[in-house]
ZAROTI-855521 format. One record per atom (N, C-alpha, C, CB): residue number from 0; residue in one letter; atom name; x negated, z, y. Coordinates in steps of 0.2 Angstrom, whole numbers. Atoms other than C-alpha are relative to their C-alpha. Glycine has a CB too. Example, Ala and Ser with C-alpha at 12.3 -4.5 7.8 and 13.67 -1.06 7.14 Angstrom:
BEGIN
    n  res  atom     c1     c3     c2
    0    A     N     -4      0     -6
    0    A    CA    -62     39    -22
    0    A     C     -4      0      6
    0    A    CB      5      6      0
    1    S     N      4     -1     -6
    1    S    CA    -68     36     -5
    1    S     C      4      3      5
    1    S    CB     -2     -7      2
This chain:
BEGIN
    n  res  atom     c1     c3     c2
    0    M     N      6     -4     -2
    0    M    CA   -408    412    437
    0    M     C      2      4      6
    0    M    CB     -6     -5      2
    1    E     N     -1     -5     -6
    1    E    CA   -407    427    449
    1    E     C     -7      0      4
    1    E    CB      2      7     -3
    2    F     N      5      0     -5
    2    F    CA   -418    427    464
    2    F     C     -1      6      4
    2    F    CB      1     -6      5
    3    T     N      1     -6     -4
    3    T    CA   -426    441    474
    3    T     C     -5     -2      6
    3    T    CB     -4      6     -4
    4    E     N      4      2     -6
    4    E    CA   -433    439    492
    4    E     C     -6      4     -1
    4    E    CB      4      1      6
    5    V     N      6     -3      1
    5    V    CA   -451    442    491
    5    V     C     -4      0      7
    5    V    CB     -4     -3     -5
    6    G     N      3      1     -6
    6    G    CA   -456    438    509
    6    G     C      1     -6      4
    6    G    CB     -8      0     -1
    7    Y     N     -1      6     -4
    7    Y    CA   -458    424    521
    7    Y     C     -7     -4      2
    7    Y    CB      4      2      7
    8    V     N      6      4     -2
    8    V    CA   -470    410    526
    8    V     C     -2      2      8
    8    V    CB      1     -8     -1
    9    S     N      3     -3     -6
    9    S    CA   -480    417    541
    9    S     C     -2     -6      4
    9    S    CB     -5      5     -1
   10    K     N      3      6     -4
   10    K    CA   -490    402    547
   10    K     C     -4     -4     -5
   10    K    CB     -5      3      5
   11    V     N      4      4      3
   11    V    CA   -501    388    542
   11    V     C     -7      2      0
   11    V    CB      0     -8      3
   12    H     N      7     -2      0
   12    H    CA   -519    391    536
   12    H     C     -4     -6     -2
   12    H    CB     -1      6     -6
   13    G     N      4      6      2
   13    G    CA   -532    377    537
   13    G     C      4     -6      2
   13    G    CB     -3      1     -6
   14    V     N     -3      7     -1
   14    V    CA   -529    359    537
   14    V     C      2     -4     -6
   14    V    CB     -5     -4      4
   15    K     N     -2      3      6
   15    K    CA   -525    356    519
   15    K     C      7      2     -2
   15    K    CB     -5      1     -5
   16    G     N     -7     -2      2
   16    G    CA   -507    363    519
   16    G     C      0      7     -3
   16    G    CB      2     -5     -5
   17    Q     N     -1     -7      3
   17    Q    CA   -511    381    514
   17    Q     C      4      4      5
   17    Q    CB     -7      3      0
   18    L     N     -4     -4     -4
   18    L    CA   -499    394    520
   18    L     C     -2      7     -1
   18    L    CB      7     -1     -3
   19    V     N      1     -7      0
   19    V    CA   -500    412    524
   19    V     C      7      3     -1
   19    V    CB     -3      3      6
   20    L     N     -6     -3      1
   20    L    CA   -486    422    516
   20    L     C     -1      8      1
   20    L    CB      2     -1     -8
   21    K     N      0     -8     -1
   21    K    CA   -481    440    521
   21    K     C      5      2     -5
   21    K    CB      2      2      8
   22    L     N     -4     -2      6
   22    L    CA   -475    448    505
   22    L     C      3      7      2
   22    L    CB     -4      0     -6
   23    T     N     -3     -7      0
   23    T    CA   -462    462    505
   23    T     C      1      3     -7
   23    T    CB      7     -1      4
   24    A     N      0     -2      7
   24    A    CA   -462    463    486
   24    A     C     -6     -3     -4
   24    A    CB      7     -2     -3
   25    E     N      5      3      4
   25    E    CA   -475    461    473
   25    E     C      2     -4     -5
   25    E    CB     -4      6     -3
   26    V     N     -2      5      5
   26    V    CA   -475    446    462
   26    V     C     -5      0     -5
   26    V    CB      0     -7      4
   27    K     N      4      0      6
   27    K    CA   -482    445    445
   27    K     C     -5     -6      0
   27    K    CB      4      0     -7
   28    E     N      6      5      0
   28    E    CA   -499    436    443
   28    E     C      2     -7     -4
   28    E    CB     -6      2     -3
   29    E     N     -2      6      4
   29    E    CA   -491    424    430
   29    E     C      5     -4      3
   29    E    CB      2      2     -7
   30    A     N     -5      5     -3
   30    A    CA   -478    417    442
   30    A     C     -3     -6      2
   30    A    CB      3      4      7
   31    S     N      3      6     -2
   31    S    CA   -481    399    444
   31    S     C      5     -4      5
   31    S    CB      0     -5     -7
   32    V     N     -5      4     -5
   32    V    CA   -466    394    456
   32    V     C      3      6      4
   32    V    CB      5     -4     -4
   33    L     N     -4     -4     -5
   33    L    CA   -459    402    472
   33    L     C      5     -5      2
   33    L    CB     -4      3      5
   34    F     N     -6      4     -3
   34    F    CA   -443    396    480
   34    F     C      1      1      7
   34    F    CB      7      2     -4
   35    I     N      0     -1     -7
   35    I    CA   -441    393    498
   35    I     C      7     -3      2
   35    I    CB     -5     -4      4
   36    E     N     -6      2     -2
   36    E    CA   -424    392    506
   36    E     C      0     -6      5
   36    E    CB      4      6      3
   37    A     N     -1      6     -4
   37    A    CA   -419    375    514
   37    A     C      7     -2     -1
   37    A    CB     -5     -6     -2
   38    S     N     -7      2      0
   38    S    CA   -402    370    519
   38    S     C      5      4     -5
   38    S    CB      1     -8     -1
   39    G     N     -4     -4      5
   39    G    CA   -394    384    509
   39    G     C     -2      0     -7
   39    G    CB      7     -2      1
   40    N     N      2      0      7
   40    N    CA   -403    380    493
   40    N     C     -7      3      0
   40    N    CB      0     -8     -2
   41    K     N      7     -3      2
   41    K    CA   -418    388    485
   41    K     C     -4     -6     -3
   41    K    CB      0      6     -4
   42    V     N      4      5      2
   42    V    CA   -431    374    483
   42    V     C     -6      2     -4
   42    V    CB     -1     -5      5
   43    P     N      6     -3      3
   43    P    CA   -445    377    470
   43    P     C     -6     -4      3
   43    P    CB      1     -2     -8
   44    Y     N      7      3     -2
   44    Y    CA   -463    375    475
   44    Y     C     -5      3     -5
   44    Y    CB     -1      3      8
   45    F     N      5     -2      5
   45    F    CA   -476    376    462
   45    F     C     -6      2      3
   45    F    CB     -1     -6     -5
   46    I     N      6     -3     -3
   46    I    CA   -491    386    465
   46    I     C     -6     -3     -3
   46    I    CB      0      8     -1
   47    E     N      7      3      2
   47    E    CA   -508    377    465
   47    E     C     -5      5      0
   47    E    CB     -1     -6      4
   48    D     N      5     -5     -2
   48    D    CA   -518    391    472
   48    D     C      2      6      3
   48    D    CB     -7     -3      3
   49    W     N     -3     -6     -3
   49    W    CA   -515    409    477
   49    W     C     -6      5      1
   49    W    CB      5      4     -4
   50    K     N      6     -5     -2
   50    K    CA   -528    421    486
   50    K     C      3      6      4
   50    K    CB     -6     -3      4
   51    E     N     -2     -6     -4
   51    E    CA   -525    439    492
   51    E     C     -5      1      6
   51    E    CB      2      6     -4
   52    T     N      4     -2     -5
   52    T    CA   -532    443    509
   52    T     C      3      6      4
   52    T    CB     -2     -6      5
   53    P     N     -3     -5     -4
   53    P    CA   -530    457    521
   53    P     C      6     -2      5
   53    P    CB     -5      4      5
   54    G     N     -5      3     -5
   54    G    CA   -520    446    533
   54    G     C      7     -3     -4
   54    G    CB     -3     -6      4
   55    G     N     -5      2      4
   55    G    CA   -508    441    519
   55    G     C     -2     -5     -6
   55    G    CB      5     -5      4
   56    S     N      2      4      5
   56    S    CA   -507    430    504
   56    S     C     -1     -8      2
   56    S    CB      6      0     -6
   57    I     N      1      7     -2
   57    I    CA   -514    412    506
   57    I     C      2     -4     -6
   57    I    CB     -7     -1      2
   58    L     N     -2      5      5
   58    L    CA   -505    399    495
   58    L     C     -1     -7      1
   58    L    CB      7      2     -2
   59    R     N      0      7     -1
   59    R    CA   -507    381    492
   59    R     C      6     -2     -6
   59    R    CB     -7     -3     -2
   60    F     N     -5      2      5
   60    F    CA   -491    373    484
   60    F     C     -2     -7     -2
   60    F    CB      7      0      3
   61    E     N      0      7      1
   61    E    CA   -491    356    475
   61    E     C      4     -4      5
   61    E    CB      2     -1     -8
   62    D     N     -3      4     -5
   62    D    CA   -486    342    486
   62    D     C      1      2      7
   62    D    CB      7     -1     -3
   63    V     N      0     -2     -7
   63    V    CA   -489    352    502
   63    V     C     -7     -1      1
   63    V    CB      3      7      1
   64    D     N      8      2      0
   64    D    CA   -506    344    506
   64    D     C     -2     -2      7
   64    D    CB     -1     -5     -4
   65    D     N      2      1     -7
   65    D    CA   -506    343    525
   65    D     C      4      5      5
   65    D    CB      1     -7      3
   66    V     N     -3     -5     -5
   66    V    CA   -502    353    541
   66    V     C      7     -1      1
   66    V    CB     -5      0      6
   67    D     N     -7      2     -2
   67    D    CA   -486    344    545
   67    D     C      5      3     -6
   67    D    CB      1     -7      1
   68    K     N     -5     -2      5
   68    K    CA   -478    348    528
   68    K     C      0      8     -1
   68    K    CB     -3     -3     -7
   69    A     N      0     -7      0
   69    A    CA   -484    366    529
   69    A     C      3      3      6
   69    A    CB     -8      2      0
   70    R     N     -3     -2     -6
   70    R    CA   -478    368    546
   70    R     C      8      0      0
   70    R    CB     -2     -4      7
   71    A     N     -7      1      1
   71    A    CA   -461    363    541
   71    A     C      3      6     -4
   71    A    CB      2     -6     -4
   72    L     N     -2     -6      4
   72    L    CA   -460    379    529
   72    L     C     -1      6      4
   72    L    CB     -4      0     -6
   73    C     N      2     -6     -4
   73    C    CA   -466    391    543
   73    C     C      7      4      2
   73    C    CB     -4     -1      6
   74    G     N     -6     -4     -2
   74    G    CA   -453    405    546
   74    G     C      5      1     -6
   74    G    CB      3     -2      6
   75    K     N     -5      0      5
   75    K    CA   -444    402    530
   75    K     C      0      6     -5
   75    K    CB      0     -7     -4
   76    K     N      0     -5      5
   76    K    CA   -439    415    517
   76    K     C     -2     -2     -6
   76    K    CB      7      3     -1
   77    V     N      3      2      7
   77    V    CA   -448    415    500
   77    V     C      3      5     -5
   77    V    CB     -8      1      0
   78    Y     N     -3     -4      6
   78    Y    CA   -440    420    484
   78    Y     C     -4     -1     -6
   78    Y    CB      8     -3     -1
   79    A     N      2      1      7
   79    A    CA   -445    422    466
   79    A     C      5      2     -5
   79    A    CB     -7      5     -1
   80    D     N     -5     -2      5
   80    D    CA   -436    423    450
   80    D     C     -1      8     -1
   80    D    CB     -3     -4     -7
   81    S     N      0     -7      1
   81    S    CA   -431    441    448
   81    S     C     -4      3     -5
   81    S    CB      7      3      0
   82    G     N      4     -3      5
   82    G    CA   -440    443    432
   82    G     C     -8      0      2
   82    G    CB      1     -5     -6
   83    M     N      7      0     -2
   83    M    CA   -457    439    441
   83    M     C     -2      5      6
   83    M    CB     -1     -7      2
   84    V     N      1     -5     -6
   84    V    CA   -455    453    454
   84    V     C     -1      7     -4
   84    V    CB      6      0      4
   85    I     N      2     -6      3
   85    I    CA   -464    469    450
   85    I     C      5      6      4
   85    I    CB     -7      2      1
   86    E     N     -5     -5     -2
   86    E    CA   -451    483    452
   86    E     C     -4      6      2
   86    E    CB      5      3     -5
   87    E     N      4     -6     -3
   87    E    CA   -457    498    463
   87    E     C      3      6     -5
   87    E    CB      1      2      7
   88    E     N     -2     -6      4
   88    E    CA   -457    514    453
   88    E     C      5      5      4
   88    E    CB     -6      4     -3
   89    E     N     -5     -4     -3
   89    E    CA   -442    525    457
   89    E     C     -4      7      1
   89    E    CB      7      1     -3
   90    A     N      3     -7     -1
   90    A    CA   -448    542    464
   90    A     C      3      5     -5
   90    A    CB      0      2      8
   91    F     N     -3     -5      4
   91    F    CA   -447    556    452
   91    F     C      3      5      4
   91    F    CB     -6      3     -4
   92    N     N     -4     -5     -4
   92    N    CA   -434    569    457
   92    N     C     -2      7     -2
   92    N    CB      7     -1     -2
   93    W     N      3     -7      1
   93    W    CA   -443    586    458
   93    W     C      5      5      2
   93    W    CB     -6      1      3
   94    L     N     -5     -5     -2
   94    L    CA   -428    595    466
   94    L     C      3      4     -5
   94    L    CB      5     -3      4
   95    G     N     -3     -4      5
   95    G    CA   -422    610    457
   95    G     C     -5      2     -6
   95    G    CB      6     -3     -3
   96    F     N      5     -2      5
   96    F    CA   -438    611    445
   96    F     C     -2      7      1
   96    F    CB     -6     -5      0
   97    Q     N      2     -7      0
   97    Q    CA   -442    629    441
   97    Q     C     -8      0     -2
   97    Q    CB      4      4     -5
   98    I     N      8      0      1
   98    I    CA   -461    632    443
   98    I     C     -2      7     -2
   98    I    CB     -3     -3      6
   99    H     N      3     -6      2
   99    H    CA   -470    645    433
   99    H     C     -8     -1      0
   99    H    CB      2      1     -8
  100    D     N      7      0     -1
  100    D    CA   -488    648    438
  100    D     C     -3      5     -5
  100    D    CB     -2      2      8
  101    E     N      4     -4      5
  101    E    CA   -501    655    426
  101    E     C     -1      7      3
  101    E    CB     -6     -3     -2
  102    K     N      2     -6     -3
  102    K    CA   -506    669    438
  102    K     C      6      4      3
  102    K    CB     -5     -1      6
  103    Y     N     -6     -3     -3
  103    Y    CA   -490    673    448
  103    Y     C      6      0     -3
  103    Y    CB      0     -3      7
  104    G     N     -6      1      3
  104    G    CA   -477    669    436
  104    G     C      5     -4      3
  104    G    CB      3      7     -1
  105    D     N     -5      4     -2
  105    D    CA   -460    662    441
  105    D     C     -1      0      8
  105    D    CB      7      2     -2
  106    L     N      0      1     -8
  106    L    CA   -462    655    459
  106    L     C      6     -2      3
  106    L    CB     -5     -6      1
  107    G     N     -7      2     -2
  107    G    CA   -444    648    460
  107    G     C      1     -7     -1
  107    G    CB      0      2      8
  108    A     N     -2      7      0
  108    A    CA   -436    631    462
  108    A     C     -3     -4      5
  108    A    CB      7      0     -1
  109    V     N      2      5     -5
  109    V    CA   -442    616    471
  109    V     C      6     -1      5
  109    V    CB     -3     -7     -3
  110    V     N     -5      1     -5
  110    V    CA   -432    615    487
  110    V     C      0     -7      4
  110    V    CB      0      6      5
  111    S     N      0      6     -3
  111    S    CA   -439    599    494
  111    S     C     -7     -3     -2
  111    S    CB      0      0      8
  112    V     N      6      4      2
  112    V    CA   -453    586    492
  112    V     C     -3     -4      6
  112    V    CB      1     -4     -7
  113    S     N      3      4     -5
  113    S    CA   -465    578    504
  113    S     C     -6     -4     -3
  113    S    CB     -2      4      6
  114    H     N      6      4      2
  114    H    CA   -480    566    502
  114    H     C     -5      0      5
  114    H    CB      2     -7     -2
  115    N     N      5      0     -5
  115    N    CA   -497    568    510
  115    N     C     -4     -6      1
  115    N    CB     -4      6     -1
  116    G     N      4      6      0
  116    G    CA   -503    551    507
  116    G     C     -5     -1     -6
  116    G    CB     -5      0      6
  117    Y     N      4      0      6
  117    Y    CA   -512    556    491
  117    Y     C      4      2     -6
  117    Y    CB     -6      5      0
  118    Q     N     -4     -2      5
  118    Q    CA   -499    565    481
  118    Q     C      6      3      2
  118    Q    CB     -4      5     -5
  119    D     N     -6     -4     -2
  119    D    CA   -482    573    481
  119    D     C     -2      7      1
  119    D    CB      6     -1     -5
  120    L     N      1     -8     -2
  120    L    CA   -481    591    488
  120    L     C      7      3     -2
  120    L    CB     -2      1      7
  121    L     N     -6     -3      2
  121    L    CA   -468    602    480
  121    L     C      1      6      5
  121    L    CB      0      3     -7
  122    H     N     -1     -6     -5
  122    H    CA   -460    615    493
  122    H     C      4      5     -4
  122    H    CB      4     -3      6
  123    L     N     -4     -5      3
  123    L    CA   -454    631    486
  123    L     C      0      6      5
  123    L    CB     -4      2     -7
  124    Q     N     -1     -6     -3
  124    Q    CA   -449    648    493
  124    Q     C     -2      6     -5
  124    Q    CB      7      2      4
  125    F     N      2     -6      4
  125    F    CA   -459    663    486
  125    F     C     -2      6      4
  125    F    CB     -6     -3     -5
  126    R     N      2     -6     -4
  126    R    CA   -460    680    492
  126    R     C      1     -1      8
  126    R    CB     -7      3     -1
  127    G     N     -2      1     -7
  127    G    CA   -452    675    508
  127    G     C     -5     -5      4
  127    G    CB     -1      6      4
  128    K     N      5      5     -3
  128    K    CA   -466    661    511
  128    K     C      2     -6     -3
  128    K    CB     -7      3     -1
  129    E     N      0      6      3
  129    E    CA   -466    643    509
  129    E     C     -6     -2     -3
  129    E    CB      2     -6      6
  130    L     N      6      3      4
  130    L    CA   -478    636    496
  130    L     C      1     -7      0
  130    L    CB      0      3     -7
  131    L     N      1      7      1
  131    L    CA   -484    618    495
  131    L     C     -4     -1     -6
  131    L    CB     -2     -4      7
  132    L     N      4      1      6
  132    L    CA   -490    614    478
  132    L     C     -1     -8     -1
  132    L    CB      3      3     -6
  133    P     N      1      7      1
  133    P    CA   -498    597    475
  133    P     C      1     -2     -7
  133    P    CB     -8     -2      2
  134    V     N     -2      2      7
  134    V    CA   -492    587    460
  134    V     C     -7     -4     -2
  134    V    CB      6     -5      0
  135    V     N      6      3      3
  135    V    CA   -509    584    451
  135    V     C      0      2     -7
  135    V    CB     -6      3      4
  136    D     N     -1     -1      7
  136    D    CA   -510    582    433
  136    D     C     -5      5     -3
  136    D    CB     -3     -7     -4
  137    D     N      5     -5      2
  137    D    CA   -525    594    431
  137    D     C      3      7      1
  137    D    CB     -6      0      4
  138    F     N     -4     -7     -1
  138    F    CA   -513    608    438
  138    F     C      6      1     -4
  138    F    CB      1      0      7
  139    I     N     -7      0      4
  139    I    CA   -498    604    427
  139    I     C     -2      1     -7
  139    I    CB      4     -6      1
  140    I     N      2     -2      7
  140    I    CA   -500    613    410
  140    I     C      5     -3     -5
  140    I    CB      0      8      0
  141    E     N     -6      3      4
  141    E    CA   -483    608    403
  141    E     C      6     -1      4
  141    E    CB      2      6     -5
  142    M     N     -6      1     -3
  142    M    CA   -468    600    409
  142    M     C      6     -2     -4
  142    M    CB     -1     -6      5
  143    K     N     -5      1      5
  143    K    CA   -451    600    401
  143    K     C      6     -3      5
  143    K    CB      3      7     -3
  144    E     N     -4      3     -5
  144    E    CA   -441    587    411
  144    E     C      8      1     -1
  144    E    CB     -1     -8     -1
  145    E     N     -7     -1      1
  145    E    CA   -424    589    402
  145    E     C      2      7      2
  145    E    CB      1     -1     -8
  146    E     N     -2     -7     -2
  146    E    CA   -425    608    406
  146    E     C     -2      1      7
  146    E    CB     -4      5     -4
  147    K     N      2     -1     -7
  147    K    CA   -432    605    424
  147    K     C     -4      6      1
  147    K    CB      6      0      4
  148    R     N      5     -5      0
  148    R    CA   -446    617    420
  148    R     C     -7     -2      0
  148    R    CB      1      6     -5
  149    M     N      7      2      0
  149    M    CA   -465    616    424
  149    M     C     -4      6      0
  149    M    CB     -1     -4      6
  150    R     N      5     -5      0
  150    R    CA   -479    627    419
  150    R     C     -6     -3      4
  150    R    CB     -3      2     -7
  151    Y     N      4      2     -5
  151    Y    CA   -492    626    433
  151    Y     C     -6      5      0
  151    Y    CB      3     -1      7
  152    K     N      6     -4     -1
  152    K    CA   -510    632    436
  152    K     C     -3     -2      7
  152    K    CB     -5      0     -6
  153    A     N      2      1     -7
  153    A    CA   -513    633    455
  153    A     C     -7      1      0
  153    A    CB      4      4      5
  154    P     N      7     -1     -1
  154    P    CA   -531    630    460
  154    P     C     -1      7      3
  154    P    CB     -3     -5      4
  155    E     N      2     -7     -2
  155    E    CA   -540    647    464
  155    E     C      1      0      8
  155    E    CB     -7      2     -2
  156    G     N     -1     -1     -7
  156    G    CA   -534    653    481
  156    G     C      5     -4      4
  156    G    CB     -7     -2      4
  157    L     N     -6      4     -4
  157    L    CA   -520    640    485
  157    L     C      6      5      1
  157    L    CB      2     -5     -5
  158    I     N     -6     -4     -1
  158    I    CA   -506    652    483
  158    I     C     -1      6      5
  158    I    CB      3      3     -7
  159    E     N      2     -5     -4
  159    E    CA   -515    666    491
  159    E     C      0     -2      7
  159    E    CB     -7      3     -2
  160    V     N      0      2     -7
  160    V    CA   -517    656    507
  160    V     C      6      1      3
  160    V    CB     -3     -7      0
  161    Y     N     -6      0     -3
  161    Y    CA   -499    655    509
  161    Y     C      3      7      0
  161    Y    CB      5     -4     -5
  162    L     N     -2     -7      0
  162    L    CA   -496    673    505
  162    L     C     -4      5      4
  162    L    CB      0      3     -7
  163    D     N      5     -4     -4
  163    D    CA   -510    679    517
  163    D     C     -4      5     -4
  163    D    CB      4      3      6
  164    E     N      4     -5      4
  164    E    CA   -519    687    503
  164    E     C     -7     -3     -1
  164    E    CB      3      1     -7
  165    G     N      7      3      1
  165    G    CA   -538    685    499
  165    G     C     -3     -2      6
  165    G    CB      1     -6     -4
  166    V     N      4      1     -6
  166    V    CA   -543    685    517
  166    V     C     -2      6      3
  166    V    CB      5     -3      5
  167    E     N      3     -7     -2
  167    E    CA   -549    703    517
  167    E     C     -7     -1      3
  167    E    CB      1      5     -6
  168    G     N      7      0     -3
  168    G    CA   -565    706    527
  168    G     C      0     -4      6
  168    G    CB     -4     -2     -5
  169    L     N      1      4     -6
  169    L    CA   -561    693    540
  169    L     C      3      4      6
  169    L    CB      4     -7     -1
  170    E     N     -3     -4     -6
  170    E    CA   -559    701    557
  170    E     C      3     -5      5
  170    E    CB     -6      3      4
  171    D     N     -3      4     -5
  171    D    CA   -549    694    572
  171    D     C     -6     -2      4
  171    D    CB      6      3      3
  172    E     N      6      3     -4
  172    E    CA   -563    683    579
  172    E     C      2     -2      7
  172    E    CB     -4     -5     -4
  173    G     N     -2      2     -6
  173    G    CA   -552    678    593
  173    G     C     -2      5      6
  173    G    CB      8     -1      0
  174    D     N      2     -5     -5
  174    D    CA   -555    694    602
  174    D     C     -7      1      2
  174    D    CB      2      7     -3
  175    R     N      8      0     -1
  175    R    CA   -574    694    600
  175    R     C     -2     -6      4
  175    R    CB     -3      0     -7
  176    G     N      2      6     -4
  176    G    CA   -575    676    607
  176    G     C      0      1      8
  176    G    CB      4     -6     -2
  177    D     N     -1     -1     -7
  177    D    CA   -569    682    624
  177    D     C     -5      5      3
  177    D    CB      7      2      2
  178    Q     N      5     -6     -2
  178    Q    CA   -582    697    625
  178    Q     C     -6     -3      2
  178    Q    CB      0      5     -5
  179    K     N      7      2     -2
  179    K    CA   -598    695    634
  179    K     C     -4      6     -1
  179    K    CB      0     -2      8
  180    G     N      4     -6      2
  180    G    CA   -612    705    628
  180    G     C     -6      0      3
  180    G    CB      0      1     -6
């Protein structure tokens, strides 16, 4: 059996041997056993109860039914059978993708990618300006992964903002703010 480290025992919770685990990897719900390192060995602990809380996962293991038994596990690394660990999705590689917009045509190739907390942002150079295009399913018309090409329909005004277009009629209000009348 192969093991993956999934976190550590943070502290005791309550008086009935419950433990707070700080997880560094996600474990499948059907996991029935975790392993805790003791004297160089990974000892199995069967899960009796598991609750997720904002402060960590609260677990109760079989045969850990008092504070002293629980305290003995504090600070120890926790492992799971590697088959019970949920793998993080590898980030999609957008670099080099050629983007074709419905309105502006070929925009160029993706030169870098960032993330704004909601979605990936594709960085391109177009007409001497940097464009940031959000990766949103509603804007992607067609994607050919093997050819590294994407047809895209930018939301109205997005590309214009980067190109300083579509702002006609706006005056430089900075000058007027200083005038007293």
